[in-house]
Structures are given as structure tokens and as C-alpha cells.
Biopython code that builds the backbone (N, CA, C, O; Angstrom):
import numpy as np
from Bio.PDB.StructureBuilder import StructureBuilder

atoms = [
    (1, "UNK", "N", (4.394, 3.914, -21.472)),
    (1, "UNK", "CA", (4.127, 2.523, -21.121)),
    (1, "UNK", "C", (5.362, 1.877, -20.489)),
    (1, "UNK", "O", (5.248, 0.886, -19.767)),
    (2, "UNK", "N", (6.509, 2.426, -20.755)),
    (2, "UNK", "CA", (7.734, 1.844, -20.204)),
    (2, "UNK", "C", (7.759, 1.871, -18.680)),
    (2, "UNK", "O", (8.217, 0.921, -18.045)),
    (3, "UNK", "N", (7.264, 2.964, -18.091)),
    (3, "UNK", "CA", (7.289, 3.059, -16.629)),
    (3, "UNK", "C", (6.416, 1.991, -15.987)),
    (3, "UNK", "O", (6.837, 1.337, -15.033)),
    (4, "UNK", "N", (5.209, 1.810, -16.500)),
    (4, "UNK", "CA", (4.310, 0.791, -15.935)),
    (4, "UNK", "C", (4.952, -0.590, -16.053)),
    (4, "UNK", "O", (4.884, -1.391, -15.120)),
    (5, "UNK", "N", (5.566, -0.864, -17.185)),
    (5, "UNK", "CA", (6.252, -2.149, -17.368)),
    (5, "UNK", "C", (7.375, -2.297, -16.356)),
    (5, "UNK", "O", (7.552, -3.367, -15.774)),
    (6, "UNK", "N", (8.136, -1.228, -16.141)),
    (6, "UNK", "CA", (9.220, -1.259, -15.161)),
    (6, "UNK", "C", (8.673, -1.424, -13.748)),
    (6, "UNK", "O", (9.241, -2.162, -12.942)),
    (7, "UNK", "N", (7.570, -0.739, -13.446)),
    (7, "UNK", "CA", (6.958, -0.855, -12.127)),
    (7, "UNK", "C", (6.540, -2.298, -11.852)),
    (7, "UNK", "O", (6.753, -2.816, -10.756)),
    (8, "UNK", "N", (5.950, -2.933, -12.848)),
    (8, "UNK", "CA", (5.532, -4.331, -12.692)),
    (8, "UNK", "C", (6.736, -5.242, -12.472)),
    (8, "UNK", "O", (6.696, -6.145, -11.636)),
    (9, "UNK", "N", (7.796, -5.000, -13.221)),
    (9, "UNK", "CA", (9.009, -5.814, -13.062)),
    (9, "UNK", "C", (9.610, -5.614, -11.665)),
    (9, "UNK", "O", (10.030, -6.573, -11.017)),
    (10, "UNK", "N", (9.646, -4.362, -11.214)),
    (10, "UNK", "CA", (10.191, -4.088, -9.880)),
    (10, "UNK", "C", (9.321, -4.700, -8.784)),
    (10, "UNK", "O", (9.837, -5.149, -7.760)),
    (11, "UNK", "N", (8.002, -4.719, -8.997)),
    (11, "UNK", "CA", (7.108, -5.348, -8.024)),
    (11, "UNK", "C", (7.397, -6.845, -7.938)),
    (11, "UNK", "O", (7.465, -7.409, -6.846)),
    (12, "UNK", "N", (7.567, -7.488, -9.100)),
    (12, "UNK", "CA", (7.901, -8.926, -9.104)),
    (12, "UNK", "C", (9.231, -9.163, -8.389)),
    (12, "UNK", "O", (9.367, -10.113, -7.618)),
    (13, "UNK", "N", (10.206, -8.297, -8.648)),
    (13, "UNK", "CA", (11.527, -8.444, -8.023)),
    (13, "UNK", "C", (11.457, -8.275, -6.503)),
    (13, "UNK", "O", (12.255, -8.861, -5.771)),
    (14, "UNK", "N", (10.505, -7.478, -6.039)),
    (14, "UNK", "CA", (10.333, -7.268, -4.593)),
    (14, "UNK", "C", (9.453, -8.336, -3.944)),
    (14, "UNK", "O", (9.090, -8.212, -2.774)),
    (15, "UNK", "N", (9.115, -9.359, -4.677)),
    (15, "UNK", "CA", (8.310, -10.450, -4.117)),
    (15, "UNK", "C", (6.867, -10.433, -4.564)),
    (15, "UNK", "O", (6.099, -11.334, -4.227)),
    (16, "UNK", "N", (6.488, -9.410, -5.326)),
    (16, "UNK", "CA", (5.150, -9.354, -5.900)),
    (16, "UNK", "C", (4.054, -9.126, -4.877)),
    (16, "UNK", "O", (4.295, -8.742, -3.733)),
    (17, "UNK", "N", (2.842, -9.380, -5.341)),
    (17, "UNK", "CA", (1.654, -9.194, -4.501)),
    (17, "UNK", "C", (1.740, -10.065, -3.258)),
    (17, "UNK", "O", (1.334, -9.641, -2.176)),
    (18, "UNK", "N", (2.267, -11.287, -3.400)),
    (18, "UNK", "CA", (2.338, -12.203, -2.255)),
    (18, "UNK", "C", (3.146, -11.593, -1.106)),
    (18, "UNK", "O", (2.762, -11.717, 0.057)),
    (19, "UNK", "N", (4.245, -10.947, -1.425)),
    (19, "UNK", "CA", (5.060, -10.308, -0.396)),
    (19, "UNK", "C", (4.299, -9.153, 0.257)),
    (19, "UNK", "O", (4.347, -8.980, 1.475)),
    (20, "UNK", "N", (3.603, -8.371, -0.556)),
    (20, "UNK", "CA", (2.812, -7.266, -0.023)),
    (20, "UNK", "C", (1.681, -7.786, 0.859)),
    (20, "UNK", "O", (1.402, -7.216, 1.914)),
    (21, "UNK", "N", (1.030, -8.867, 0.431)),
    (21, "UNK", "CA", (-0.025, -9.490, 1.247)),
    (21, "UNK", "C", (0.541, -9.914, 2.595)),
    (21, "UNK", "O", (-0.082, -9.677, 3.630)),
    (22, "UNK", "N", (1.711, -10.537, 2.592)),
    (22, "UNK", "CA", (2.332, -10.971, 3.849)),
    (22, "UNK", "C", (2.657, -9.784, 4.758)),
    (22, "UNK", "O", (2.481, -9.859, 5.974)),
    (23, "UNK", "N", (3.132, -8.686, 4.156)),
    (23, "UNK", "CA", (3.409, -7.482, 4.954)),
    (23, "UNK", "C", (2.122, -6.940, 5.572)),
    (23, "UNK", "O", (2.106, -6.564, 6.744)),
    (24, "UNK", "N", (1.048, -6.900, 4.789)),
    (24, "UNK", "CA", (-0.231, -6.400, 5.302)),
    (24, "UNK", "C", (-0.788, -7.304, 6.392)),
    (24, "UNK", "O", (-1.329, -6.822, 7.387)),
    (25, "UNK", "N", (-0.658, -8.611, 6.207)),
    (25, "UNK", "CA", (-1.111, -9.549, 7.245)),
    (25, "UNK", "C", (-0.318, -9.342, 8.538)),
    (25, "UNK", "O", (-0.882, -9.400, 9.631)),
    (26, "UNK", "N", (0.983, -9.102, 8.410)),
    (26, "UNK", "CA", (1.806, -8.841, 9.589)),
    (26, "UNK", "C", (1.370, -7.562, 10.297)),
    (26, "UNK", "O", (1.311, -7.510, 11.526)),
    (27, "UNK", "N", (1.066, -6.537, 9.515)),
    (27, "UNK", "CA", (0.594, -5.282, 10.105)),
    (27, "UNK", "C", (-0.738, -5.470, 10.817)),
    (27, "UNK", "O", (-0.979, -4.867, 11.863)),
    (28, "UNK", "N", (-1.597, -6.304, 10.254)),
    (28, "UNK", "CA", (-2.926, -6.478, 10.854)),
    (28, "UNK", "C", (-2.840, -7.081, 12.246)),
    (28, "UNK", "O", (-3.720, -6.852, 13.075)),
    (29, "UNK", "N", (-1.790, -7.849, 12.512)),
    (29, "UNK", "CA", (-1.631, -8.434, 13.844)),
    (29, "UNK", "C", (-1.151, -7.382, 14.857)),
    (29, "UNK", "O", (-1.236, -7.596, 16.066)),
    (30, "UNK", "N", (-0.642, -6.240, 14.350)),
    (30, "UNK", "CA", (-0.152, -5.184, 15.223)),
    (30, "UNK", "C", (-1.215, -4.129, 15.535)),
    (30, "UNK", "O", (-0.994, -3.247, 16.364)),
    (31, "UNK", "N", (-2.363, -4.222, 14.872)),
    (31, "UNK", "CA", (-3.437, -3.250, 15.113)),
    (31, "UNK", "C", (-4.035, -3.525, 16.487)),
    (31, "UNK", "O", (-4.446, -4.645, 16.791)),
    (32, "UNK", "N", (-4.074, -2.484, 17.307)),
    (32, "UNK", "CA", (-4.587, -2.617, 18.663)),
    (32, "UNK", "C", (-5.986, -2.026, 18.771)),
    (32, "UNK", "O", (-6.397, -1.228, 17.928)),
    (33, "UNK", "N", (-6.702, -2.413, 19.797)),
    (33, "UNK", "CA", (-8.094, -1.997, 19.985)),
    (33, "UNK", "C", (-8.285, -0.484, 20.009)),
    (33, "UNK", "O", (-9.345, 0.007, 19.620)),
    (34, "UNK", "N", (-7.277, 0.262, 20.459)),
    (34, "UNK", "CA", (-7.432, 1.717, 20.560)),
    (34, "UNK", "C", (-7.098, 2.452, 19.256)),
    (34, "UNK", "O", (-7.119, 3.682, 19.226)),
    (35, "UNK", "N", (-6.795, 1.725, 18.193)),
    (35, "UNK", "CA", (-6.452, 2.331, 16.905)),
    (35, "UNK", "C", (-7.704, 2.500, 16.037)),
    (35, "UNK", "O", (-7.793, 1.938, 14.946)),
    (36, "UNK", "N", (-8.651, 3.266, 16.528)),
    (36, "UNK", "CA", (-9.887, 3.496, 15.784)),
    (36, "UNK", "C", (-9.768, 4.835, 15.065)),
    (36, "UNK", "O", (-9.625, 5.877, 15.703)),
    (37, "UNK", "N", (-9.828, 4.804, 13.742)),
    (37, "UNK", "CA", (-9.749, 6.018, 12.935)),
    (37, "UNK", "C", (-11.044, 6.814, 13.083)),
    (37, "UNK", "O", (-12.106, 6.226, 13.286)),
    (38, "UNK", "N", (-10.972, 8.134, 12.985)),
    (38, "UNK", "CA", (-12.196, 8.952, 13.069)),
    (38, "UNK", "C", (-13.236, 8.508, 12.039)),
    (38, "UNK", "O", (-12.923, 8.325, 10.863)),
    (39, "UNK", "N", (-14.462, 8.340, 12.493)),
    (39, "UNK", "CA", (-15.545, 7.923, 11.606)),
    (39, "UNK", "C", (-15.634, 6.422, 11.380)),
    (39, "UNK", "O", (-16.525, 5.955, 10.670)),
    (40, "UNK", "N", (-14.735, 5.672, 11.966)),
    (40, "UNK", "CA", (-14.726, 4.211, 11.812)),
    (40, "UNK", "C", (-15.128, 3.549, 13.129)),
    (40, "UNK", "O", (-15.002, 4.142, 14.200)),
    (41, "UNK", "N", (-15.605, 2.333, 13.031)),
    (41, "UNK", "CA", (-15.985, 1.586, 14.225)),
    (41, "UNK", "C", (-14.940, 0.548, 14.617)),
    (41, "UNK", "O", (-14.800, 0.209, 15.793)),
    (42, "UNK", "N", (-14.215, 0.051, 13.635)),
    (42, "UNK", "CA", (-13.226, -1.003, 13.878)),
    (42, "UNK", "C", (-11.817, -0.413, 13.915)),
    (42, "UNK", "O", (-11.531, 0.543, 13.194)),
    (43, "UNK", "N", (-10.943, -0.966, 14.739)),
    (43, "UNK", "CA", (-9.556, -0.501, 14.783)),
    (43, "UNK", "C", (-8.846, -0.771, 13.449)),
    (43, "UNK", "O", (-9.064, -1.800, 12.809)),
    (44, "UNK", "N", (-8.003, 0.168, 13.055)),
    (44, "UNK", "CA", (-7.242, 0.001, 11.815)),
    (44, "UNK", "C", (-6.025, 0.913, 11.837)),
    (44, "UNK", "O", (-5.885, 1.781, 12.698)),
    (45, "UNK", "N", (-5.157, 0.693, 10.872)),
    (45, "UNK", "CA", (-3.981, 1.549, 10.701)),
    (45, "UNK", "C", (-3.923, 1.950, 9.231)),
    (45, "UNK", "O", (-4.185, 1.136, 8.346)),
    (46, "UNK", "N", (-3.579, 3.210, 8.979)),
    (46, "UNK", "CA", (-3.440, 3.692, 7.606)),
    (46, "UNK", "C", (-2.183, 3.102, 6.981)),
    (46, "UNK", "O", (-1.143, 2.996, 7.630)),
    (47, "UNK", "N", (-2.295, 2.724, 5.722)),
    (47, "UNK", "CA", (-1.141, 2.235, 4.967)),
    (47, "UNK", "C", (-1.086, 2.958, 3.626)),
    (47, "UNK", "O", (-2.112, 3.301, 3.039)),
    (48, "UNK", "N", (0.145, 3.180, 3.159)),
    (48, "UNK", "CA", (0.357, 3.780, 1.863)),
    (48, "UNK", "C", (1.444, 3.004, 1.143)),
    (48, "UNK", "O", (2.478, 2.671, 1.723)),
    (49, "UNK", "N", (1.198, 2.724, -0.119)),
    (49, "UNK", "CA", (2.187, 2.047, -0.952)),
    (49, "UNK", "C", (2.794, 3.084, -1.877)),
    (49, "UNK", "O", (2.080, 3.854, -2.520)),
    (50, "UNK", "N", (4.101, 3.099, -1.938)),
    (50, "UNK", "CA", (4.821, 4.097, -2.748)),
    (50, "UNK", "C", (5.744, 3.403, -3.734)),
    (50, "UNK", "O", (6.409, 2.420, -3.408)),
    (51, "UNK", "N", (5.767, 3.938, -4.943)),
    (51, "UNK", "CA", (6.768, 3.529, -5.924)),
    (51, "UNK", "C", (7.572, 4.768, -6.279)),
    (51, "UNK", "O", (7.024, 5.751, -6.777)),
    (52, "UNK", "N", (8.870, 4.717, -6.021)),
    (52, "UNK", "CA", (9.741, 5.848, -6.338)),
    (52, "UNK", "C", (11.143, 5.339, -6.620)),
    (52, "UNK", "O", (11.683, 4.508, -5.891)),
    (53, "UNK", "N", (11.709, 5.850, -7.681)),
    (53, "UNK", "CA", (13.103, 5.567, -8.020)),
    (53, "UNK", "C", (13.387, 4.064, -8.110)),
    (53, "UNK", "O", (14.427, 3.589, -7.654)),
    (54, "UNK", "N", (12.444, 3.327, -8.704)),
    (54, "UNK", "CA", (12.632, 1.900, -8.925)),
    (54, "UNK", "C", (12.355, 1.008, -7.734)),
    (54, "UNK", "O", (12.616, -0.194, -7.787)),
    (55, "UNK", "N", (11.824, 1.585, -6.648)),
    (55, "UNK", "CA", (11.593, 0.775, -5.449)),
    (55, "UNK", "C", (10.177, 0.955, -4.926)),
    (55, "UNK", "O", (9.603, 2.042, -4.991)),
    (56, "UNK", "N", (9.629, -0.132, -4.407)),
    (56, "UNK", "CA", (8.316, -0.132, -3.749)),
    (56, "UNK", "C", (8.543, -0.069, -2.248)),
    (56, "UNK", "O", (9.442, -0.730, -1.728)),
    (57, "UNK", "N", (7.733, 0.722, -1.545)),
    (57, "UNK", "CA", (7.834, 0.761, -0.086)),
    (57, "UNK", "C", (6.449, 0.941, 0.517)),
    (57, "UNK", "O", (5.573, 1.580, -0.066)),
    (58, "UNK", "N", (6.278, 0.368, 1.683)),
    (58, "UNK", "CA", (5.013, 0.428, 2.401)),
    (58, "UNK", "C", (5.192, 1.358, 3.593)),
    (58, "UNK", "O", (6.103, 1.176, 4.402)),
    (59, "UNK", "N", (4.314, 2.356, 3.697)),
    (59, "UNK", "CA", (4.356, 3.319, 4.791)),
    (59, "UNK", "C", (3.117, 3.103, 5.658)),
    (59, "UNK", "O", (2.048, 2.770, 5.148)),
    (60, "UNK", "N", (3.263, 3.293, 6.961)),
    (60, "UNK", "CA", (2.140, 3.105, 7.873)),
    (60, "UNK", "C", (1.992, 4.306, 8.788)),
    (60, "UNK", "O", (2.898, 5.127, 8.924)),
    (61, "UNK", "N", (0.838, 4.385, 9.405)),
    (61, "UNK", "CA", (0.589, 5.435, 10.379)),
    (61, "UNK", "C", (0.073, 6.709, 9.748)),
    (61, "UNK", "O", (-0.380, 6.723, 8.604)),
    (62, "UNK", "N", (0.152, 7.770, 10.515)),
    (62, "UNK", "CA", (-0.396, 9.063, 10.118)),
    (62, "UNK", "C", (0.351, 9.626, 8.902)),
    (62, "UNK", "O", (1.580, 9.695, 8.895)),
    (63, "UNK", "N", (-0.397, 10.020, 7.892)),
    (63, "UNK", "CA", (0.171, 10.520, 6.643)),
    (63, "UNK", "C", (1.002, 11.789, 6.848)),
    (63, "UNK", "O", (1.885, 12.077, 6.040)),
    (64, "UNK", "N", (0.743, 12.534, 7.885)),
    (64, "UNK", "CA", (1.487, 13.774, 8.095)),
    (64, "UNK", "C", (2.977, 13.546, 8.306)),
    (64, "UNK", "O", (3.773, 14.477, 8.184)),
    (65, "UNK", "N", (3.356, 12.308, 8.623)),
    (65, "UNK", "CA", (4.766, 12.013, 8.826)),
    (65, "UNK", "C", (5.486, 11.632, 7.532)),
    (65, "UNK", "O", (6.701, 11.432, 7.535)),
    (66, "UNK", "N", (4.744, 11.530, 6.428)),
    (66, "UNK", "CA", (5.364, 11.299, 5.122)),
    (66, "UNK", "C", (5.816, 12.653, 4.582)),
    (66, "UNK", "O", (5.013, 13.400, 4.023)),
    (67, "UNK", "N", (7.077, 12.962, 4.744)),
    (67, "UNK", "CA", (7.570, 14.275, 4.331)),
    (67, "UNK", "C", (8.064, 14.296, 2.892)),
    (67, "UNK", "O", (8.187, 15.368, 2.300)),
    (68, "UNK", "N", (8.345, 13.149, 2.328)),
    (68, "UNK", "CA", (8.811, 13.053, 0.948)),
    (68, "UNK", "C", (7.651, 12.541, 0.099)),
    (68, "UNK", "O", (7.269, 11.375, 0.201)),
    (69, "UNK", "N", (7.102, 13.400, -0.724)),
    (69, "UNK", "CA", (5.911, 13.045, -1.498)),
    (69, "UNK", "C", (6.216, 12.693, -2.954)),
    (69, "UNK", "O", (5.304, 12.618, -3.778)),
    (70, "UNK", "N", (7.468, 12.480, -3.266)),
    (70, "UNK", "CA", (7.823, 12.114, -4.637)),
    (70, "UNK", "C", (7.343, 10.707, -4.946)),
    (70, "UNK", "O", (7.116, 9.907, -4.039)),
    (71, "UNK", "N", (7.193, 10.411, -6.208)),
    (71, "UNK", "CA", (6.800, 9.082, -6.633)),
    (71, "UNK", "C", (5.301, 8.954, -6.810)),
    (71, "UNK", "O", (4.584, 9.947, -6.936)),
    (72, "UNK", "N", (4.846, 7.725, -6.818)),
    (72, "UNK", "CA", (3.447, 7.399, -7.066)),
    (72, "UNK", "C", (2.915, 6.627, -5.866)),
    (72, "UNK", "O", (3.601, 5.768, -5.312)),
    (73, "UNK", "N", (1.674, 6.947, -5.468)),
    (73, "UNK", "CA", (1.157, 6.470, -4.194)),
    (73, "UNK", "C", (-0.212, 5.815, -4.324)),
    (73, "UNK", "O", (-0.983, 6.123, -5.232)),
    (74, "UNK", "N", (-0.494, 4.911, -3.402)),
    (74, "UNK", "CA", (-1.818, 4.352, -3.176)),
    (74, "UNK", "C", (-2.038, 4.332, -1.676)),
    (74, "UNK", "O", (-1.082, 4.210, -0.910)),
    (75, "UNK", "N", (-3.286, 4.452, -1.247)),
    (75, "UNK", "CA", (-3.535, 4.450, 0.199)),
    (75, "UNK", "C", (-4.764, 3.625, 0.548)),
    (75, "UNK", "O", (-5.701, 3.496, -0.240)),
    (76, "UNK", "N", (-4.730, 3.072, 1.754)),
    (76, "UNK", "CA", (-5.839, 2.265, 2.262)),
    (76, "UNK", "C", (-5.662, 2.150, 3.773)),
    (76, "UNK", "O", (-4.955, 2.946, 4.391)),
    (77, "UNK", "N", (-6.310, 1.155, 4.350)),
    (77, "UNK", "CA", (-6.129, 0.876, 5.769)),
    (77, "UNK", "C", (-6.156, -0.626, 5.985)),
    (77, "UNK", "O", (-6.685, -1.387, 5.176)),
    (78, "UNK", "N", (-5.572, -1.023, 7.096)),
    (78, "UNK", "CA", (-5.488, -2.436, 7.468)),
    (78, "UNK", "C", (-6.205, -2.595, 8.798)),
    (78, "UNK", "O", (-5.921, -1.880, 9.759)),
    (79, "UNK", "N", (-7.138, -3.541, 8.845)),
    (79, "UNK", "CA", (-7.869, -3.816, 10.071)),
    (79, "UNK", "C", (-7.224, -4.932, 10.867)),
    (79, "UNK", "O", (-6.253, -5.555, 10.437)),
    (80, "UNK", "N", (-7.791, -5.166, 12.038)),
    (80, "UNK", "CA", (-7.297, -6.237, 12.907)),
    (80, "UNK", "C", (-7.546, -7.593, 12.283)),
    (80, "UNK", "O", (-8.605, -7.849, 11.709)),
    (81, "UNK", "N", (-6.550, -8.459, 12.405)),
    (81, "UNK", "CA", (-6.676, -9.862, 12.028)),
    (81, "UNK", "C", (-7.367, -10.061, 10.680)),
    (81, "UNK", "O", (-8.350, -10.794, 10.575)),
    (82, "UNK", "N", (-6.844, -9.406, 9.668)),
    (82, "UNK", "CA", (-7.375, -9.561, 8.315)),
    (82, "UNK", "C", (-7.160, -10.992, 7.837)),
    (82, "UNK", "O", (-6.214, -11.666, 8.245)),
    (83, "UNK", "N", (-8.046, -11.434, 6.973)),
    (83, "UNK", "CA", (-7.836, -12.722, 6.324)),
    (83, "UNK", "C", (-6.880, -12.520, 5.155)),
    (83, "UNK", "O", (-6.639, -11.390, 4.728)),
    (84, "UNK", "N", (-6.351, -13.594, 4.652)),
    (84, "UNK", "CA", (-5.455, -13.494, 3.499)),
    (84, "UNK", "C", (-6.191, -12.910, 2.291)),
    (84, "UNK", "O", (-5.614, -12.122, 1.540)),
    (85, "UNK", "N", (-7.452, -13.285, 2.097)),
    (85, "UNK", "CA", (-8.238, -12.735, 0.989)),
    (85, "UNK", "C", (-8.426, -11.229, 1.139)),
    (85, "UNK", "O", (-8.322, -10.492, 0.159)),
    (86, "UNK", "N", (-8.703, -10.767, 2.360)),
    (86, "UNK", "CA", (-8.853, -9.335, 2.592)),
    (86, "UNK", "C", (-7.539, -8.601, 2.330)),
    (86, "UNK", "O", (-7.531, -7.534, 1.717)),
    (87, "UNK", "N", (-6.446, -9.167, 2.790)),
    (87, "UNK", "CA", (-5.134, -8.562, 2.574)),
    (87, "UNK", "C", (-4.799, -8.526, 1.088)),
    (87, "UNK", "O", (-4.220, -7.551, 0.609)),
    (88, "UNK", "N", (-5.154, -9.571, 0.357)),
    (88, "UNK", "CA", (-4.912, -9.595, -1.091)),
    (88, "UNK", "C", (-5.733, -8.507, -1.782)),
    (88, "UNK", "O", (-5.233, -7.846, -2.692)),
    (89, "UNK", "N", (-6.976, -8.314, -1.367)),
    (89, "UNK", "CA", (-7.814, -7.255, -1.946)),
    (89, "UNK", "C", (-7.188, -5.880, -1.703)),
    (89, "UNK", "O", (-7.135, -5.050, -2.610)),
    (90, "UNK", "N", (-6.716, -5.642, -0.482)),
    (90, "UNK", "CA", (-6.086, -4.359, -0.157)),
    (90, "UNK", "C", (-4.801, -4.194, -0.970)),
    (90, "UNK", "O", (-4.552, -3.119, -1.515)),
    (91, "UNK", "N", (-3.991, -5.238, -1.056)),
    (91, "UNK", "CA", (-2.735, -5.172, -1.802)),
    (91, "UNK", "C", (-2.985, -4.843, -3.273)),
    (91, "UNK", "O", (-2.329, -3.971, -3.842)),
    (92, "UNK", "N", (-3.937, -5.547, -3.880)),
    (92, "UNK", "CA", (-4.249, -5.300, -5.292)),
    (92, "UNK", "C", (-4.774, -3.886, -5.503)),
    (92, "UNK", "O", (-4.434, -3.234, -6.490)),
    (93, "UNK", "N", (-5.603, -3.413, -4.574)),
    (93, "UNK", "CA", (-6.132, -2.058, -4.672)),
    (93, "UNK", "C", (-5.004, -1.029, -4.558)),
    (93, "UNK", "O", (-4.981, -0.055, -5.310)),
    (94, "UNK", "N", (-4.084, -1.231, -3.638)),
    (94, "UNK", "CA", (-2.955, -0.314, -3.482)),
    (94, "UNK", "C", (-2.115, -0.249, -4.762)),
    (94, "UNK", "O", (-1.760, 0.833, -5.229)),
    (95, "UNK", "N", (-1.806, -1.413, -5.315)),
    (95, "UNK", "CA", (-0.998, -1.461, -6.538)),
    (95, "UNK", "C", (-1.738, -0.783, -7.688)),
    (95, "UNK", "O", (-1.141, -0.018, -8.446)),
    (96, "UNK", "N", (-3.024, -1.060, -7.820)),
    (96, "UNK", "CA", (-3.826, -0.410, -8.866)),
    (96, "UNK", "C", (-3.810, 1.109, -8.711)),
    (96, "UNK", "O", (-3.700, 1.832, -9.700)),
    (97, "UNK", "N", (-3.920, 1.594, -7.477)),
    (97, "UNK", "CA", (-3.885, 3.039, -7.238)),
    (97, "UNK", "C", (-2.549, 3.644, -7.671)),
    (97, "UNK", "O", (-2.511, 4.729, -8.252)),
    (98, "UNK", "N", (-1.458, 2.935, -7.383)),
    (98, "UNK", "CA", (-0.136, 3.428, -7.778)),
    (98, "UNK", "C", (-0.045, 3.510, -9.297)),
    (98, "UNK", "O", (0.438, 4.506, -9.836)),
    (99, "UNK", "N", (-0.505, 2.469, -9.991)),
    (99, "UNK", "CA", (-0.492, 2.481, -11.464)),
    (99, "UNK", "C", (-1.370, 3.612, -12.001)),
    (99, "UNK", "O", (-0.993, 4.291, -12.956)),
    (100, "UNK", "N", (-2.536, 3.814, -11.391)),
    (100, "UNK", "CA", (-3.432, 4.889, -11.822)),
    (100, "UNK", "C", (-2.798, 6.252, -11.598)),
    (100, "UNK", "O", (-2.950, 7.150, -12.426)),
    (101, "UNK", "N", (-2.089, 6.413, -10.488)),
    (101, "UNK", "CA", (-1.406, 7.672, -10.202)),
    (101, "UNK", "C", (-0.357, 7.958, -11.274)),
    (101, "UNK", "O", (-0.234, 9.087, -11.749)),
    (102, "UNK", "N", (0.394, 6.928, -11.648)),
    (102, "UNK", "CA", (1.404, 7.100, -12.700)),
    (102, "UNK", "C", (0.743, 7.456, -14.035)),
    (102, "UNK", "O", (1.223, 8.335, -14.751)),
    (103, "UNK", "N", (-0.343, 6.783, -14.365)),
    (103, "UNK", "CA", (-1.038, 7.046, -15.623)),
    (103, "UNK", "C", (-1.652, 8.452, -15.612)),
    (103, "UNK", "O", (-1.616, 9.149, -16.626)),
    (104, "UNK", "N", (-2.209, 8.867, -14.481)),
    (104, "UNK", "CA", (-2.811, 10.184, -14.351)),
    (104, "UNK", "C", (-1.776, 11.283, -14.588)),
    (104, "UNK", "O", (-2.061, 12.312, -15.200)),
    (105, "UNK", "N", (-0.580, 11.035, -14.092)),
    (105, "UNK", "CA", (0.496, 12.023, -14.269)),
    (105, "UNK", "C", (1.176, 11.910, -15.624)),
    (105, "UNK", "O", (2.166, 12.589, -15.895)),
    (106, "UNK", "N", (0.628, 11.038, -16.477)),
    (106, "UNK", "CA", (1.175, 10.902, -17.824)),
    (106, "UNK", "C", (2.504, 10.196, -17.877)),
    (106, "UNK", "O", (3.290, 10.408, -18.800)),
    (107, "UNK", "N", (2.762, 9.358, -16.896)),
    (107, "UNK", "CA", (4.047, 8.658, -16.807)),
    (107, "UNK", "C", (3.960, 7.225, -17.306)),
    (107, "UNK", "O", (4.807, 6.395, -16.975)),
    (108, "UNK", "N", (2.950, 6.937, -18.093)),
    (108, "UNK", "CA", (2.766, 5.561, -18.570)),
    (108, "UNK", "C", (3.971, 5.123, -19.337)),
    (108, "UNK", "O", (4.015, 3.993, -19.824)),
]
sb = StructureBuilder()
sb.init_structure("model")
sb.init_model(0)
sb.init_chain("A")
sb.init_seg("    ")
for serial, (resi, resn, name, xyz) in enumerate(atoms, 1):
    if name == "N":
        sb.init_residue(resn, " ", resi, " ")
    sb.init_atom(name, np.array(xyz, "f"), 0.0, 1.0, " ", f" {name:<3s}", serial, name[0])
structure = sb.get_structure()
């Protein structure tokens, strides 16, 4: 349980969900019309949230370029011109996935 508590504290120190929402909203303005993922109709960009070594980081683009797979991860996508509510939903889902990954690996 100590790790999850530490993860939450580190998230607050990094600006919390609000900061992550702002980052996702900024990314959504960078999504261009030609960024259509296979099987999707709307343009989007892949995003991954990582917690490793006491720090949260947001990764974008093709997952094959993530060469360091240590830590705990969540993944989703960001569409064009997301609303703040949509960005908050994605942010919360990413954080939940990271916590679930830690719990799954027995790192609670």
C-alpha cells in the first residue's frame, strides 16, 4: 500500500489530475487530420502515462519508440479538440490504469 500512497503524493506534487488534463488538452490541439489510427474514423494520437522512480511522465506517439518499459503504465488516445470533461475522463482512466498495473504486479 505504500507505493500507491507514494504514487498519489507524487501525482499531487506534479500538479495532479488538473495538470494532466491541461497536458492532454494541449496535445489535442496538435492532433492533425491525417492522424487517423487504424480502425478509427477520427484523428487521434496515442498517449501513455508512466510512473517510474517517483516521477510521472506522459509519452505520445507510436509505442514502438518507448524503449524503456520499466515502471507502471496506462494507455489511451487523445482526439482533436477534446473538451475539458473528455480530457479529465482520459486523465482519470490513465491514472487508474497505472494504479491497477502496480496492484497487478503486487506493488501495492
